[in-house]
TIRO-2110 file (N, C-alpha, C; in Angstrom, 1 decimal):
// TIRO-2110
100.9, 114.1, 96.0, N, 1, A
101.6, 114.8, 94.9, CA, 1, A
100.5, 115.3, 93.9, C, 1, A
99.5, 114.5, 93.6, N, 2, A
98.5, 114.9, 92.7, CA, 2, A
97.7, 116.1, 93.3, C, 2, A
97.5, 116.0, 94.6, N, 3, A
96.8, 117.1, 95.2, CA, 3, A
97.6, 118.4, 95.2, C, 3, A
98.9, 118.3, 95.3, N, 4, A
99.8, 119.5, 95.2, CA, 4, A
99.7, 120.1, 93.8, C, 4, A
99.8, 119.3, 92.8, N, 5, A
99.7, 119.8, 91.5, CA, 5, A
98.3, 120.3, 91.1, C, 5, A
97.3, 119.7, 91.6, N, 6, A
95.9, 120.1, 91.3, CA, 6, A
95.6, 121.5, 92.0, C, 6, A
96.1, 121.6, 93.3, N, 7, A
95.8, 122.8, 94.0, CA, 7, A
96.6, 124.1, 93.4, C, 7, A
97.8, 123.8, 93.1, N, 8, A
98.6, 125.0, 92.6, CA, 8, A
98.6, 125.1, 91.1, C, 8, A
98.1, 124.2, 90.4, N, 9, A
98.1, 124.3, 88.9, CA, 9, A
99.5, 124.0, 88.3, C, 9, A
100.3, 125.0, 88.5, N, 10, A
101.7, 124.9, 88.0, CA, 10, A
102.6, 124.8, 89.2, C, 10, A
103.7, 124.1, 89.0, N, 11, A
104.7, 124.0, 90.1, CA, 11, A
105.6, 125.3, 90.1, C, 11, A
105.5, 126.0, 91.2, N, 12, A
106.3, 127.2, 91.3, CA, 12, A
107.7, 126.9, 91.8, C, 12, A
108.6, 127.8, 91.7, N, 13, A
109.9, 127.6, 92.2, CA, 13, A
109.9, 127.4, 93.7, C, 13, A
109.0, 128.1, 94.4, N, 14, A
108.9, 127.9, 95.8, CA, 14, A
108.4, 126.5, 96.2, C, 14, A
107.5, 126.0, 95.4, N, 15, A
107.0, 124.6, 95.7, CA, 15, A
108.0, 123.6, 95.4, C, 15, A
108.8, 123.8, 94.3, N, 16, A
109.8, 122.8, 94.0, CA, 16, A
110.9, 122.9, 95.0, C, 16, A
111.3, 124.1, 95.5, N, 17, A
112.3, 124.2, 96.6, CA, 17, A
111.8, 123.5, 97.8, C, 17, A
110.5, 123.6, 98.1, N, 18, A
110.0, 122.9, 99.3, CA, 18, A
110.0, 121.4, 99.2, C, 18, A
109.7, 120.9, 98.0, N, 19, A
109.8, 119.4, 97.7, CA, 19, A
111.3, 119.0, 97.8, C, 19, A
112.2, 119.8, 97.3, N, 20, A
113.6, 119.5, 97.4, CA, 20, A
114.0, 119.4, 98.9, C, 20, A
113.6, 120.3, 99.7, N, 21, A
114.0, 120.3, 101.1, CA, 21, A
113.3, 119.1, 101.8, C, 21, A
112.1, 118.7, 101.4, N, 22, A
111.5, 117.5, 101.9, CA, 22, A
112.3, 116.3, 101.7, C, 22, A
112.7, 116.1, 100.4, N, 23, A
113.5, 115.0, 100.1, CA, 23, A
114.8, 115.0, 100.9, C, 23, A
115.5, 116.1, 101.1, N, 24, A
116.7, 116.2, 101.9, CA, 24, A
116.4, 115.8, 103.3, C, 24, A
115.3, 116.2, 103.8, N, 25, A
114.9, 115.8, 105.2, CA, 25, A
114.7, 114.3, 105.3, C, 25, A
114.0, 113.8, 104.4, N, 26, A
113.7, 112.3, 104.4, CA, 26, A
115.0, 111.5, 104.4, C, 26, A
116.1, 112.1, 103.9, N, 27, A
117.4, 111.4, 103.8, CA, 27, A
118.2, 111.6, 105.1, C, 27, A
117.7, 112.4, 106.0, N, 28, A
118.4, 112.7, 107.3, CA, 28, A
118.2, 111.5, 108.3, C, 28, A
119.1, 111.4, 109.2, N, 29, A
119.0, 110.3, 110.2, CA, 29, A
117.7, 110.3, 111.0, C, 29, A
117.1, 111.5, 111.2, N, 30, A
115.8, 111.6, 111.9, CA, 30, A
114.7, 110.7, 111.3, C, 30, A
114.7, 110.6, 110.0, N, 31, A
113.7, 109.9, 109.3, CA, 31, A
114.1, 108.5, 108.9, C, 31, A
115.1, 107.9, 109.6, N, 32, A
115.5, 106.5, 109.2, CA, 32, A
114.3, 105.5, 109.5, C, 32, A
113.6, 105.8, 110.5, N, 33, A
112.4, 104.9, 110.8, CA, 33, A
111.4, 104.9, 109.7, C, 33, A
111.1, 106.1, 109.2, N, 34, A
110.2, 106.3, 108.1, CA, 34, A
110.7, 105.5, 106.9, C, 34, A
112.0, 105.6, 106.6, N, 35, A
112.6, 104.9, 105.4, CA, 35, A
112.4, 103.4, 105.6, C, 35, A
112.6, 102.9, 106.8, N, 36, A
112.5, 101.5, 107.0, CA, 36, A
111.0, 101.0, 106.8, C, 36, A
110.1, 101.9, 107.1, N, 37, A
108.7, 101.6, 106.9, CA, 37, A
108.4, 101.3, 105.4, C, 37, A
109.2, 101.9, 104.5, N, 38, A
109.0, 101.8, 103.1, CA, 38, A
109.1, 100.3, 102.6, C, 38, A
109.8, 99.5, 103.3, N, 39, A
110.0, 98.1, 102.9, CA, 39, A
108.9, 97.2, 103.4, C, 39, A
107.9, 97.7, 104.1, N, 40, A
106.7, 97.0, 104.5, CA, 40, A
105.6, 97.3, 103.6, C, 40, A
105.5, 96.5, 102.4, N, 41, A
104.5, 96.9, 101.4, CA, 41, A
103.1, 96.7, 101.8, C, 41, A
102.8, 95.8, 102.7, N, 42, A
101.4, 95.6, 103.1, CA, 42, A
100.8, 96.8, 103.9, C, 42, A
101.7, 97.4, 104.7, N, 43, A
101.1, 98.5, 105.6, CA, 43, A
101.5, 99.9, 105.1, C, 43, A
102.4, 100.1, 104.2, N, 44, A
102.8, 101.4, 103.8, CA, 44, A
102.8, 101.7, 102.3, C, 44, A
101.8, 101.1, 101.6, N, 45, A
101.7, 101.4, 100.2, CA, 45, A
101.4, 102.8, 99.9, C, 45, A
100.7, 103.5, 100.7, N, 46, A
100.4, 105.0, 100.5, CA, 46, A
101.6, 105.8, 100.6, C, 46, A
102.5, 105.5, 101.5, N, 47, A
103.8, 106.2, 101.7, CA, 47, A
104.6, 106.1, 100.4, C, 47, A
104.7, 104.8, 99.9, N, 48, A
105.5, 104.6, 98.7, CA, 48, A
104.9, 105.3, 97.5, C, 48, A
103.6, 105.3, 97.4, N, 49, A
102.9, 106.0, 96.3, CA, 49, A
103.1, 107.5, 96.4, C, 49, A
103.0, 108.0, 97.6, N, 50, A
103.2, 109.5, 97.8, CA, 50, A
104.6, 109.9, 97.3, C, 50, A
105.6, 109.1, 97.8, N, 51, A
106.9, 109.5, 97.4, CA, 51, A
107.2, 109.3, 95.9, C, 51, A
106.6, 108.3, 95.3, N, 52, A
106.7, 108.2, 93.8, CA, 52, A
106.0, 109.3, 93.1, C, 52, A
104.9, 109.8, 93.7, N, 53, A
104.2, 111.0, 93.1, CA, 53, A
105.1, 112.2, 93.2, C, 53, A
105.8, 112.4, 94.3, N, 54, A
106.7, 113.6, 94.5, CA, 54, A
107.8, 113.4, 93.5, C, 54, A
108.3, 112.2, 93.3, N, 55, A
109.4, 112.0, 92.4, CA, 55, A
109.0, 112.5, 91.0, C, 55, A
107.7, 112.2, 90.6, N, 56, A
107.3, 112.6, 89.3, CA, 56, A
107.1, 114.2, 89.1, C, 56, A
107.0, 114.9, 90.2, N, 57, A
106.9, 116.3, 90.2, CA, 57, A
108.2, 117.0, 90.2, C, 57, A
109.2, 116.3, 90.7, N, 58, A
110.6, 117.0, 90.8, CA, 58, A
111.3, 117.0, 89.4, C, 58, A
111.9, 118.1, 89.1, N, 59, A
112.8, 118.1, 87.9, CA, 59, A
114.0, 117.2, 88.2, C, 59, A
114.7, 116.8, 87.2, N, 60, A
115.9, 116.0, 87.4, CA, 60, A
116.9, 116.8, 88.1, C, 60, A
117.2, 116.5, 89.3, N, 61, A
118.1, 117.2, 90.2, CA, 61, A
118.7, 116.3, 91.2, C, 61, A
119.5, 116.8, 92.1, N, 62, A
120.1, 115.9, 93.2, CA, 62, A
118.9, 115.3, 94.0, C, 62, A
117.9, 116.1, 94.3, N, 63, A
116.8, 115.5, 95.1, CA, 63, A
116.1, 114.5, 94.3, C, 63, A
115.9, 114.7, 93.0, N, 64, A
115.3, 113.7, 92.2, CA, 64, A
116.1, 112.4, 92.2, C, 64, A
117.4, 112.5, 92.1, N, 65, A
118.3, 111.3, 92.1, CA, 65, A
118.2, 110.6, 93.4, C, 65, A
118.3, 111.3, 94.5, N, 66, A
118.2, 110.7, 95.8, CA, 66, A
116.9, 109.9, 96.0, C, 66, A
115.8, 110.6, 95.7, N, 67, A
114.5, 109.9, 95.9, CA, 67, A
114.3, 108.7, 94.9, C, 67, A
114.8, 108.9, 93.7, N, 68, A
114.7, 107.7, 92.7, CA, 68, A
115.5, 106.6, 93.2, C, 68, A
116.7, 106.8, 93.7, N, 69, A
117.6, 105.7, 94.2, CA, 69, A
116.9, 105.1, 95.4, C, 69, A
116.4, 105.9, 96.3, N, 70, A
115.7, 105.3, 97.5, CA, 70, A
114.5, 104.4, 97.1, C, 70, A
113.7, 104.8, 96.1, N, 71, A
112.6, 104.1, 95.7, CA, 71, A
113.0, 102.8, 94.9, C, 71, A
114.1, 102.9, 94.2, N, 72, A
114.6, 101.7, 93.5, CA, 72, A
115.1, 100.7, 94.5, C, 72, A
115.7, 101.1, 95.6, N, 73, A
116.2, 100.2, 96.6, CA, 73, A
115.0, 99.5, 97.3, C, 73, A
113.9, 100.3, 97.5, N, 74, A
112.7, 99.7, 98.1, CA, 74, A
112.2, 98.6, 97.2, C, 74, A
112.2, 98.8, 95.9, N, 75, A
111.7, 97.8, 94.9, CA, 75, A
112.5, 96.6, 95.0, C, 75, A
113.9, 96.7, 95.1, N, 76, A
114.8, 95.6, 95.2, CA, 76, A
114.5, 94.8, 96.4, C, 76, A
114.3, 95.4, 97.6, N, 77, A
114.0, 94.8, 98.8, CA, 77, A
112.7, 94.0, 98.8, C, 77, A
111.7, 94.7, 98.2, N, 78, A
110.4, 94.0, 98.1, CA, 78, A
110.4, 92.8, 97.2, C, 78, A
111.2, 92.9, 96.1, N, 79, A
111.3, 91.7, 95.2, CA, 79, A
112.0, 90.6, 95.9, C, 79, A
113.0, 90.9, 96.7, N, 80, A
113.8, 89.9, 97.4, CA, 80, A
112.9, 89.2, 98.5, C, 80, A
112.0, 90.0, 99.1, N, 81, A
111.1, 89.4, 100.1, CA, 81, A
110.1, 88.5, 99.4, C, 81, A
109.6, 88.8, 98.2, N, 82, A
108.7, 87.9, 97.5, CA, 82, A
109.4, 86.7, 97.1, C, 82, A
110.6, 86.8, 96.7, N, 83, A
111.4, 85.6, 96.3, CA, 83, A
111.6, 84.7, 97.5, C, 83, A
112.0, 85.3, 98.6, N, 84, A
112.2, 84.5, 99.9, CA, 84, A
110.9, 83.8, 100.3, C, 84, A
109.8, 84.4, 100.2, N, 85, A
108.5, 83.7, 100.5, CA, 85, A
108.3, 82.5, 99.7, C, 85, A
108.6, 82.6, 98.4, N, 86, A
108.4, 81.4, 97.5, CA, 86, A
109.4, 80.3, 97.9, C, 86, A
110.7, 80.7, 98.1, N, 87, A
111.7, 79.7, 98.4, CA, 87, A
111.5, 79.1, 99.8, C, 87, A
110.9, 79.8, 100.7, N, 88, A
110.7, 79.3, 102.0, CA, 88, A
109.7, 78.2, 102.0, C, 88, A
108.7, 78.3, 101.0, N, 89, A
107.7, 77.2, 100.9, CA, 89, A
108.4, 75.9, 100.5, C, 89, A
109.4, 76.0, 99.6, N, 90, A
110.2, 74.8, 99.2, CA, 90, A
111.0, 74.2, 100.4, C, 90, A
111.6, 75.1, 101.2, N, 91, A
112.4, 74.6, 102.3, CA, 91, A
111.5, 74.0, 103.4, C, 91, A
110.3, 74.5, 103.5, N, 92, A
109.3, 73.9, 104.5, CA, 92, A
108.9, 72.5, 104.1, C, 92, A
108.9, 72.2, 102.8, N, 93, A
108.5, 70.8, 102.4, CA, 93, A
109.5, 69.8, 102.8, C, 93, A
110.7, 70.1, 102.8, N, 94, A
111.8, 69.2, 103.3, CA, 94, A
112.6, 70.0, 104.3, C, 94, A
112.9, 69.4, 105.4, N, 95, A
113.7, 70.1, 106.3, CA, 95, A
115.2, 70.1, 105.9, C, 95, A
115.9, 71.0, 106.4, N, 96, A
117.3, 71.1, 106.0, CA, 96, A
118.1, 69.8, 106.3, C, 96, A
117.7, 69.2, 107.4, N, 97, A
118.4, 68.0, 107.8, CA, 97, A
118.2, 66.9, 106.8, C, 97, A
116.9, 66.7, 106.4, N, 98, A
116.6, 65.7, 105.4, CA, 98, A
117.3, 66.0, 104.1, C, 98, A
117.4, 67.2, 103.7, N, 99, A
118.1, 67.6, 102.4, CA, 99, A
119.6, 67.3, 102.5, C, 99, A
120.2, 67.6, 103.7, N, 100, A
121.6, 67.3, 103.8, CA, 100, A
121.9, 65.8, 103.9, C, 100, A
121.0, 65.0, 104.5, N, 101, A
121.1, 63.5, 104.5, CA, 101, A
121.0, 63.0, 103.1, C, 101, A
120.1, 63.5, 102.3, N, 102, A
119.9, 63.1, 100.9, CA, 102, A
121.2, 63.4, 100.1, C, 102, A
121.7, 64.6, 100.3, N, 103, A
122.9, 65.0, 99.6, CA, 103, A
124.1, 64.1, 99.9, C, 103, A
124.2, 63.8, 101.2, N, 104, A
125.3, 62.9, 101.6, CA, 104, A
125.2, 61.5, 101.1, C, 104, A
124.0, 61.0, 101.0, N, 105, A
123.7, 59.7, 100.4, CA, 105, A
124.1, 59.7, 99.0, C, 105, A
123.7, 60.6, 98.2, N, 106, A
124.0, 60.7, 96.8, CA, 106, A
125.5, 60.8, 96.6, C, 106, A
126.1, 61.6, 97.4, N, 107, A
127.6, 61.8, 97.3, CA, 107, A
128.3, 60.5, 97.6, C, 107, A
127.8, 59.8, 98.6, N, 108, A
128.5, 58.5, 98.9, CA, 108, A
128.3, 57.5, 97.8, C, 108, A
127.2, 57.5, 97.1, N, 109, A
127.0, 56.6, 96.0, CA, 109, A
128.0, 56.8, 94.8, C, 109, A
128.3, 58.1, 94.6, N, 110, A
129.2, 58.4, 93.5, CA, 110, A
130.7, 58.6, 93.9, C, 110, A
131.0, 58.2, 95.1, N, 111, A
132.4, 58.4, 95.6, CA, 111, A
133.2, 57.2, 95.2, C, 111, A
END
């Protein structure tokens, strides 16, 4: 996105229309695999940054809203993955069976 802006100086209507069409294409079924790659932060950081750069070039329009919503979804998924990694560390410390046994023991004491 920075390269596009640097090369052309100003965003022309033709360039903006091209970016709009690109966003529409990215939302098509053909690119579902590419969209799924967005949720893999370790391997596809450049893809996410490129799309965020394109978002900054687009005027607020339908394409802008589509791409913004897509990138917000990616952020939510990535946050959930980080949270799951932290919570899985806790689950690894005690197995589910041990935790259920402890729960039943406590429940029996207070019954």
